[in-house]
C-alpha positions as a Markdown table, in Angstrom:
| # | Residue | x | y | z |
|---|---|---|---|---|
| 1 | Met | -168.9 | 76.8 | -110.4 |
| 2 | Pro | -171.5 | 79.4 | -109.4 |
| 3 | Asp | -170.6 | 82.0 | -106.9 |
| 4 | Pro | -171.9 | 80.9 | -103.5 |
| 5 | Ala | -172.8 | 84.5 | -102.8 |
| 6 | Gln | -175.3 | 84.2 | -105.6 |
| 7 | Ser | -176.7 | 80.9 | -104.4 |
| 8 | Ser | -179.5 | 79.2 | -106.5 |
| 9 | Val | -180.9 | 77.6 | -103.4 |
| 10 | Pro | -183.6 | 79.8 | -101.9 |
| 11 | Asn | -182.8 | 81.2 | -98.4 |
| 12 | Glu | -179.3 | 79.8 | -98.4 |
| 13 | Asn | -176.8 | 82.1 | -96.6 |
| 14 | Ile | -173.2 | 82.6 | -97.6 |
| 15 | Gly | -172.0 | 80.0 | -95.0 |
| 16 | Glu | -174.3 | 77.3 | -96.3 |
| 17 | Ala | -173.4 | 78.1 | -99.9 |
| 18 | Thr | -169.7 | 78.0 | -99.1 |
| 19 | Tyr | -170.2 | 74.7 | -97.3 |
| 20 | Arg | -172.1 | 73.2 | -100.2 |
| 21 | Ala | -169.5 | 74.5 | -102.7 |
| 22 | Val | -166.5 | 73.1 | -100.8 |
| 23 | Asn | -168.2 | 69.7 | -100.5 |
| 24 | Glu | -168.9 | 69.7 | -104.2 |
| 25 | Leu | -165.2 | 70.5 | -105.0 |
| 26 | Thr | -163.9 | 67.9 | -102.6 |
| 27 | Ser | -166.3 | 65.1 | -103.5 |
| 28 | Arg | -166.3 | 65.2 | -107.3 |
| 29 | Ser | -165.3 | 62.0 | -109.0 |
| 30 | Val | -162.7 | 63.6 | -111.4 |
| 31 | Glu | -159.8 | 65.4 | -109.7 |
| 32 | Pro | -161.3 | 66.1 | -106.3 |
| 33 | Leu | -159.7 | 68.8 | -104.3 |
| 34 | Thr | -158.6 | 68.9 | -100.7 |
| 35 | Arg | -160.5 | 71.3 | -98.5 |
| 36 | Ala | -157.5 | 73.6 | -98.4 |
| 37 | Gln | -157.4 | 73.7 | -102.2 |
| 38 | Ala | -161.2 | 74.2 | -102.4 |
| 39 | Phe | -160.9 | 77.1 | -99.9 |
| 40 | Ala | -158.3 | 78.7 | -102.2 |
| 41 | Val | -160.4 | 78.2 | -105.4 |
| 42 | Leu | -163.5 | 79.7 | -103.8 |
| 43 | Ala | -161.5 | 82.6 | -102.3 |
| 44 | Glu | -160.1 | 83.4 | -105.7 |
| 45 | Gln | -163.5 | 83.2 | -107.4 |
| 46 | Gln | -165.2 | 85.3 | -104.7 |
| 47 | Gly | -162.5 | 87.8 | -104.1 |
| 48 | Arg | -162.3 | 86.8 | -100.4 |
| 49 | Gln | -159.5 | 85.5 | -98.2 |
| 50 | Glu | -159.0 | 81.8 | -97.8 |
| 51 | Gly | -159.4 | 82.2 | -94.0 |
| 52 | Thr | -162.8 | 83.7 | -94.5 |
| 53 | Val | -163.9 | 80.9 | -96.7 |
| 54 | Ser | -162.7 | 78.2 | -94.3 |
| 55 | Ala | -164.2 | 80.0 | -91.3 |
| 56 | Asn | -167.6 | 80.0 | -93.1 |
| 57 | Tyr | -167.2 | 76.3 | -94.0 |
| 58 | Tyr | -166.2 | 75.2 | -90.5 |
| 59 | Arg | -168.9 | 77.3 | -88.8 |
| 60 | Val | -171.6 | 75.5 | -90.8 |
| 61 | Ala | -169.9 | 72.1 | -90.3 |
| 62 | Arg | -169.9 | 72.6 | -86.5 |
| 63 | Lys | -173.5 | 73.7 | -86.6 |
| 64 | Arg | -174.3 | 70.4 | -88.4 |
| 65 | Gly | -172.3 | 68.4 | -85.8 |
| 66 | Glu | -169.6 | 67.6 | -88.3 |
| 67 | Gly | -166.8 | 69.4 | -86.4 |
| 68 | Arg | -164.1 | 67.7 | -84.4 |
| 69 | Ser | -165.3 | 65.8 | -81.4 |
| 70 | Gln | -164.7 | 67.5 | -78.1 |
| 71 | Arg | -161.5 | 66.3 | -76.4 |
| 72 | Lys | -162.0 | 64.8 | -73.0 |
| 73 | Lys | -160.6 | 66.9 | -70.2 |
| 74 | Ala | -157.8 | 65.5 | -68.2 |
| 75 | Pro | -158.7 | 64.6 | -64.7 |
| 76 | Ala | -158.1 | 67.3 | -62.1 |
| 77 | Arg | -154.8 | 66.9 | -60.3 |
| 78 | Ala | -154.4 | 67.0 | -56.6 |
| 79 | Pro | -153.4 | 70.5 | -55.4 |
| 80 | Arg | -149.7 | 70.9 | -54.8 |
| 81 | Thr | -148.5 | 71.2 | -51.3 |
| 82 | Gly | -145.5 | 73.3 | -50.3 |
| 83 | Asn | -144.1 | 70.4 | -48.3 |
| 84 | Thr | -142.3 | 68.6 | -51.0 |
| 85 | Ala | -138.6 | 67.8 | -50.7 |
| 86 | Gln | -137.8 | 69.8 | -53.8 |
| 87 | Gly | -139.8 | 72.8 | -52.5 |
| 88 | Asn | -138.0 | 72.7 | -49.2 |
| 89 | Ala | -134.6 | 72.5 | -50.9 |
| 90 | Leu | -135.5 | 75.6 | -52.9 |
| 91 | Leu | -136.6 | 77.5 | -49.9 |
| 92 | Asp | -133.4 | 76.5 | -48.1 |
| 93 | Ala | -131.3 | 77.8 | -51.0 |
| 94 | Ile | -133.3 | 81.1 | -51.0 |
| 95 | Ala | -132.7 | 81.5 | -47.3 |
| 96 | Arg | -129.0 | 80.8 | -47.7 |
| 97 | Ala | -128.8 | 83.4 | -50.5 |
| 98 | Gln | -130.6 | 86.0 | -48.4 |
| 99 | Glu | -128.2 | 85.4 | -45.5 |
| 100 | Ala | -125.2 | 85.8 | -47.9 |
| 101 | Leu | -126.6 | 89.0 | -49.2 |
| 102 | Arg | -127.0 | 90.4 | -45.6 |
| 103 | Glu | -123.4 | 89.5 | -44.9 |
| 104 | Val | -122.2 | 91.3 | -48.0 |
| 105 | Glu | -124.3 | 94.3 | -47.1 |
| 106 | Ala | -122.8 | 94.4 | -43.6 |
| 107 | Ala | -119.3 | 94.1 | -45.0 |
| 108 | Ala | -119.9 | 96.9 | -47.4 |
| 109 | Arg | -121.2 | 99.1 | -44.6 |
| 110 | Asp | -118.1 | 98.3 | -42.5 |
| 111 | Asp | -115.9 | 99.1 | -45.5 |
| 112 | Leu | -117.6 | 102.4 | -45.9 |
| 113 | Lys | -117.1 | 103.3 | -42.3 |
| 114 | Val | -113.4 | 102.5 | -42.5 |
| 115 | Arg | -113.1 | 104.7 | -45.7 |
| 116 | Glu | -114.8 | 107.6 | -43.9 |
| 117 | Gln | -112.4 | 107.2 | -41.0 |
| 118 | Leu | -109.4 | 107.2 | -43.2 |
| 119 | Lys | -110.6 | 110.3 | -45.1 |
| 120 | Ser | -111.0 | 112.2 | -41.8 |
| 121 | Leu | -107.4 | 111.4 | -40.9 |
| 122 | Leu | -106.1 | 112.8 | -44.2 |
């Protein structure tokens, strides 16, 4: 297999040459390779990384319209409102926790005052 970097096709860039070479390896009648195997073979031959070879291949495939089709976007959801029952329950729980913390803080202040009074008596 010729090195795609040394393409025999005039004006063929490395991406086009890689695309052609991968397709030749995957479409041959005797022992065809998977794309992943073809990327590995070409990477080994060219002294490049498999990811570089596959990136070149898929860049050209997309340019030719052979890439994956675009997924349809999900329809937009209605905006959430803060008036859900679950949201209210959460806000109620937060308010109860804040009140409990204020009570603990007040009790700690009272305890500190009592300790200071006892110290002054000693």
